[in-house]
N, CA, C and O atoms as a GROMACS GRO file, in nm:
protein
  260
    1MET      N    1   0.576  -1.397  -0.278
    1MET     CA    2   0.437  -1.376  -0.314
    1MET      C    3   0.417  -1.292  -0.428
    1MET      O    4   0.459  -1.176  -0.425
    2ASP      N    5   0.357  -1.338  -0.524
    2ASP     CA    6   0.336  -1.251  -0.638
    2ASP      C    7   0.194  -1.175  -0.611
    2ASP      O    8   0.099  -1.236  -0.561
    3LEU      N    9   0.188  -1.057  -0.643
    3LEU     CA   10   0.068  -0.975  -0.624
    3LEU      C   11  -0.033  -0.986  -0.749
    3LEU      O   12   0.004  -0.970  -0.866
    4PRO      N   13  -0.160  -1.014  -0.713
    4PRO     CA   14  -0.252  -1.008  -0.823
    4PRO      C   15  -0.267  -0.856  -0.868
    4PRO      O   16  -0.214  -0.761  -0.810
    5GLU      N   17  -0.342  -0.849  -0.972
    5GLU     CA   18  -0.382  -0.715  -1.045
    5GLU      C   19  -0.447  -0.618  -0.935
    5GLU      O   20  -0.410  -0.502  -0.920
    6VAL      N   21  -0.544  -0.676  -0.864
    6VAL     CA   22  -0.606  -0.594  -0.766
    6VAL      C   23  -0.593  -0.678  -0.615
    6VAL      O   24  -0.622  -0.796  -0.599
    7VAL      N   25  -0.547  -0.597  -0.524
    7VAL     CA   26  -0.508  -0.651  -0.400
    7VAL      C   27  -0.586  -0.606  -0.283
    7VAL      O   28  -0.630  -0.492  -0.271
    8THR      N   29  -0.602  -0.706  -0.192
    8THR     CA   30  -0.691  -0.654  -0.076
    8THR      C   31  -0.586  -0.606   0.037
    8THR      O   32  -0.466  -0.631   0.038
    9PRO      N   33  -0.653  -0.537   0.125
    9PRO     CA   34  -0.573  -0.494   0.249
    9PRO      C   35  -0.499  -0.614   0.318
    9PRO      O   36  -0.385  -0.606   0.363
   10LYS      N   37  -0.563  -0.708   0.320
   10LYS     CA   38  -0.507  -0.833   0.396
   10LYS      C   39  -0.375  -0.880   0.316
   10LYS      O   40  -0.271  -0.909   0.375
   11GLN      N   41  -0.391  -0.885   0.171
   11GLN     CA   42  -0.272  -0.938   0.084
   11GLN      C   43  -0.173  -0.835   0.103
   11GLN      O   44  -0.056  -0.871   0.120
   12LEU      N   45  -0.205  -0.703   0.101
   12LEU     CA   46  -0.101  -0.603   0.106
   12LEU      C   47  -0.013  -0.602   0.239
   12LEU      O   48   0.109  -0.585   0.246
   13ALA      N   49  -0.097  -0.622   0.337
   13ALA     CA   50  -0.047  -0.606   0.473
   13ALA      C   51   0.066  -0.737   0.484
   13ALA      O   52   0.177  -0.723   0.536
   14GLU      N   53   0.017  -0.864   0.428
   14GLU     CA   54   0.104  -0.977   0.414
   14GLU      C   55   0.230  -0.935   0.356
   14GLU      O   56   0.335  -0.944   0.420
   15TYR      N   57   0.222  -0.885   0.222
   15TYR     CA   58   0.323  -0.842   0.133
   15TYR      C   59   0.440  -0.745   0.194
   15TYR      O   60   0.561  -0.755   0.173
   16PHE      N   61   0.371  -0.645   0.279
   16PHE     CA   62   0.445  -0.549   0.336
   16PHE      C   63   0.505  -0.596   0.479
   16PHE      O   64   0.588  -0.526   0.536
   17GLN      N   65   0.462  -0.706   0.530
   17GLN     CA   66   0.487  -0.754   0.655
   17GLN      C   67   0.453  -0.653   0.764
   17GLN      O   68   0.531  -0.619   0.853
   18THR      N   69   0.318  -0.605   0.747
   18THR     CA   70   0.270  -0.513   0.846
   18THR      C   71   0.131  -0.557   0.875
   18THR      O   72   0.091  -0.667   0.838
   19THR      N   73   0.050  -0.462   0.948
   19THR     CA   74  -0.086  -0.503   0.981
   19THR      C   75  -0.186  -0.434   0.880
   19THR      O   76  -0.152  -0.343   0.806
   20GLU      N   77  -0.307  -0.483   0.886
   20GLU     CA   78  -0.420  -0.420   0.813
   20GLU      C   79  -0.445  -0.273   0.880
   20GLU      O   80  -0.477  -0.176   0.812
   21ALA      N   81  -0.426  -0.270   1.023
   21ALA     CA   82  -0.457  -0.160   1.080
   21ALA      C   83  -0.363  -0.053   1.042
   21ALA      O   84  -0.411   0.059   1.025
   22SER      N   85  -0.220  -0.072   1.024
   22SER     CA   86  -0.134   0.024   0.968
   22SER      C   87  -0.168   0.060   0.837
   22SER      O   88  -0.153   0.178   0.808
   23LEU      N   89  -0.209  -0.015   0.753
   23LEU     CA   90  -0.264   0.034   0.628
   23LEU      C   91  -0.378   0.121   0.627
   23LEU      O   92  -0.392   0.213   0.547
   24ALA      N   93  -0.471   0.086   0.730
   24ALA     CA   94  -0.589   0.175   0.741
   24ALA      C   95  -0.544   0.313   0.802
   24ALA      O   96  -0.605   0.414   0.766
   25GLN      N   97  -0.446   0.323   0.889
   25GLN     CA   98  -0.404   0.448   0.944
   25GLN      C   99  -0.331   0.521   0.836
   25GLN      O  100  -0.346   0.643   0.842
   26ASP      N  101  -0.258   0.479   0.742
   26ASP     CA  102  -0.210   0.540   0.629
   26ASP      C  103  -0.308   0.591   0.544
   26ASP      O  104  -0.288   0.702   0.496
   27ARG      N  105  -0.420   0.525   0.514
   27ARG     CA  106  -0.530   0.561   0.435
   27ARG      C  107  -0.586   0.679   0.508
   27ARG      O  108  -0.606   0.780   0.441
   28TYR      N  109  -0.615   0.679   0.636
   28TYR     CA  110  -0.684   0.788   0.718
   28TYR      C  111  -0.595   0.913   0.717
   28TYR      O  112  -0.646   1.025   0.721
   29LEU      N  113  -0.457   0.894   0.712
   29LEU     CA  114  -0.376   0.998   0.714
   29LEU      C  115  -0.341   1.074   0.574
   29LEU      O  116  -0.286   1.184   0.568
   30GLY      N  117  -0.382   0.996   0.466
   30GLY     CA  118  -0.356   1.031   0.340
   30GLY      C  119  -0.210   1.009   0.299
   30GLY      O  120  -0.148   1.096   0.238
   31ARG      N  121  -0.161   0.905   0.330
   31ARG     CA  122  -0.022   0.863   0.295
   31ARG      C  123  -0.026   0.723   0.250
   31ARG      O  124  -0.132   0.660   0.251
   32GLY      N  125   0.086   0.671   0.211
   32GLY     CA  126   0.100   0.535   0.155
   32GLY      C  127   0.061   0.510   0.022
   32GLY      O  128   0.060   0.599  -0.063
   33VAL      N  129   0.024   0.384   0.000
   33VAL     CA  130  -0.024   0.343  -0.135
   33VAL      C  131  -0.159   0.398  -0.167
   33VAL      O  132  -0.250   0.386  -0.085
   34PRO      N  133  -0.178   0.465  -0.294
   34PRO     CA  134  -0.302   0.497  -0.331
   34PRO      C  135  -0.386   0.375  -0.337
   34PRO      O  136  -0.341   0.264  -0.363
   35PHE      N  137  -0.532   0.405  -0.307
   35PHE     CA  138  -0.620   0.299  -0.296
   35PHE      C  139  -0.754   0.333  -0.374
   35PHE      O  140  -0.773   0.446  -0.419
   36ILE      N  141  -0.847   0.227  -0.388
   36ILE     CA  142  -0.972   0.239  -0.447
   36ILE      C  143  -1.080   0.200  -0.345
   36ILE      O  144  -1.058   0.105  -0.271
   37LYS      N  145  -1.184   0.262  -0.338
   37LYS     CA  146  -1.305   0.219  -0.253
   37LYS      C  147  -1.399   0.158  -0.337
   37LYS      O  148  -1.446   0.222  -0.431
   38VAL      N  149  -1.436   0.030  -0.315
   38VAL     CA  150  -1.513  -0.042  -0.413
   38VAL      C  151  -1.653  -0.037  -0.329
   38VAL      O  152  -1.658  -0.096  -0.221
   39GLY      N  153  -1.764   0.033  -0.376
   39GLY     CA  154  -1.886   0.056  -0.290
   39GLY      C  155  -1.850   0.139  -0.155
   39GLY      O  156  -1.765   0.229  -0.159
   40THR      N  157  -1.909   0.110  -0.053
   40THR     CA  158  -1.888   0.200   0.055
   40THR      C  159  -1.787   0.159   0.170
   40THR      O  160  -1.760   0.237   0.261
   41LYS      N  161  -1.730   0.025   0.158
   41LYS     CA  162  -1.658  -0.026   0.260
   41LYS      C  163  -1.537  -0.090   0.214
   41LYS      O  164  -1.440  -0.086   0.289
   42ARG      N  165  -1.527  -0.153   0.092
   42ARG     CA  166  -1.425  -0.256   0.054
   42ARG      C  167  -1.306  -0.166  -0.008
   42ARG      O  168  -1.325  -0.083  -0.097
   43VAL      N  169  -1.204  -0.190   0.040
   43VAL     CA  170  -1.070  -0.119  -0.003
   43VAL      C  171  -0.987  -0.205  -0.093
   43VAL      O  172  -0.965  -0.321  -0.058
   44ARG      N  173  -0.939  -0.159  -0.204
   44ARG     CA  174  -0.866  -0.230  -0.278
   44ARG      C  175  -0.749  -0.147  -0.338
   44ARG      O  176  -0.761  -0.026  -0.356
   45TYR      N  177  -0.632  -0.216  -0.367
   45TYR     CA  178  -0.512  -0.148  -0.417
   45TYR      C  179  -0.487  -0.214  -0.552
   45TYR      O  180  -0.520  -0.330  -0.574
   46LEU      N  181  -0.429  -0.137  -0.640
   46LEU     CA  182  -0.387  -0.187  -0.775
   46LEU      C  183  -0.240  -0.221  -0.774
   46LEU      O  184  -0.163  -0.141  -0.721
   47ARG      N  185  -0.197  -0.329  -0.827
   47ARG     CA  186  -0.073  -0.389  -0.827
   47ARG      C  187   0.023  -0.259  -0.878
   47ARG      O  188   0.119  -0.223  -0.810
   48SER      N  189  -0.006  -0.204  -0.983
   48SER     CA  190   0.064  -0.100  -1.047
   48SER      C  191   0.088   0.021  -0.944
   48SER      O  192   0.190   0.089  -0.953
   49ASP      N  193  -0.001   0.042  -0.856
   49ASP     CA  194   0.019   0.158  -0.758
   49ASP      C  195   0.099   0.112  -0.648
   49ASP      O  196   0.166   0.199  -0.591
   50VAL      N  197   0.109  -0.013  -0.603
   50VAL     CA  198   0.187  -0.079  -0.508
   50VAL      C  199   0.331  -0.069  -0.556
   50VAL      O  200   0.423  -0.024  -0.488
   51LEU      N  201   0.343  -0.113  -0.682
   51LEU     CA  202   0.489  -0.112  -0.733
   51LEU      C  203   0.547   0.031  -0.746
   51LEU      O  204   0.661   0.060  -0.709
   52ALA      N  205   0.460   0.118  -0.802
   52ALA     CA  206   0.510   0.258  -0.807
   52ALA      C  207   0.529   0.318  -0.679
   52ALA      O  208   0.621   0.399  -0.664
   53TYR      N  209   0.443   0.283  -0.574
   53TYR     CA  210   0.483   0.337  -0.444
   53TYR      C  211   0.616   0.280  -0.382
   53TYR      O  212   0.690   0.355  -0.319
   54LEU      N  213   0.644   0.152  -0.401
   54LEU     CA  214   0.765   0.096  -0.360
   54LEU      C  215   0.873   0.159  -0.422
   54LEU      O  216   0.966   0.188  -0.348
   55GLU      N  217   0.884   0.190  -0.547
   55GLU     CA  218   0.972   0.254  -0.624
   55GLU      C  219   1.004   0.381  -0.576
   55GLU      O  220   1.122   0.417  -0.568
   56SER      N  221   0.895   0.463  -0.536
   56SER     CA  222   0.910   0.600  -0.489
   56SER      C  223   0.975   0.608  -0.358
   56SER      O  224   1.020   0.715  -0.315
   57GLN      N  225   0.982   0.490  -0.289
   57GLN     CA  226   1.031   0.498  -0.150
   57GLN      C  227   1.191   0.442  -0.160
   57GLN      O  228   1.250   0.417  -0.055
   58ARG      N  229   1.245   0.427  -0.265
   58ARG     CA  230   1.382   0.380  -0.261
   58ARG      C  231   1.477   0.500  -0.221
   58ARG      O  232   1.465   0.616  -0.262
   59ARG      N  233   1.569   0.454  -0.138
   59ARG     CA  234   1.672   0.570  -0.103
   59ARG      C  235   1.802   0.500  -0.112
   59ARG      O  236   1.818   0.378  -0.109
   60THR      N  237   1.904   0.602  -0.125
   60THR     CA  238   2.044   0.567  -0.132
   60THR      C  239   2.119   0.623  -0.009
   60THR      O  240   2.242   0.623  -0.009
   61GLN      N  241   2.047   0.671   0.098
   61GLN     CA  242   2.112   0.715   0.214
   61GLN      C  243   2.009   0.725   0.316
   61GLN      O  244   1.891   0.736   0.282
   62THR      N  245   2.048   0.722   0.447
   62THR     CA  246   1.961   0.739   0.544
   62THR      C  247   1.927   0.871   0.593
   62THR      O  248   1.818   0.892   0.646
   63GLY      N  249   2.018   0.968   0.578
   63GLY     CA  250   2.010   1.112   0.614
   63GLY      C  251   1.925   1.190   0.519
   63GLY      O  252   1.904   1.148   0.405
   64VAL      N  253   1.876   1.307   0.565
   64VAL     CA  254   1.814   1.397   0.481
   64VAL      C  255   1.906   1.481   0.407
   64VAL      O  256   2.007   1.527   0.459
   65ALA      N  257   1.866   1.505   0.267
   65ALA     CA  258   1.976   1.570   0.208
   65ALA      C  259   1.958   1.723   0.237
   65ALA      O  260   2.041   1.804   0.196
   0.00000   0.00000   0.00000
């Protein structure tokens, strides 16, 4: 799936193979991909933020250094 420049929660949930509720929980807790509020209810993600978030999550080991 190619991500458009602006991504809906539904599209991002599909891309991450998770649920929209999980993304909402991340937003509530202040973690995960940075997002934009359009108006009072619509949430959107920028493709550049999604890709930067994924890059920041890269690991070379499972243990804590």
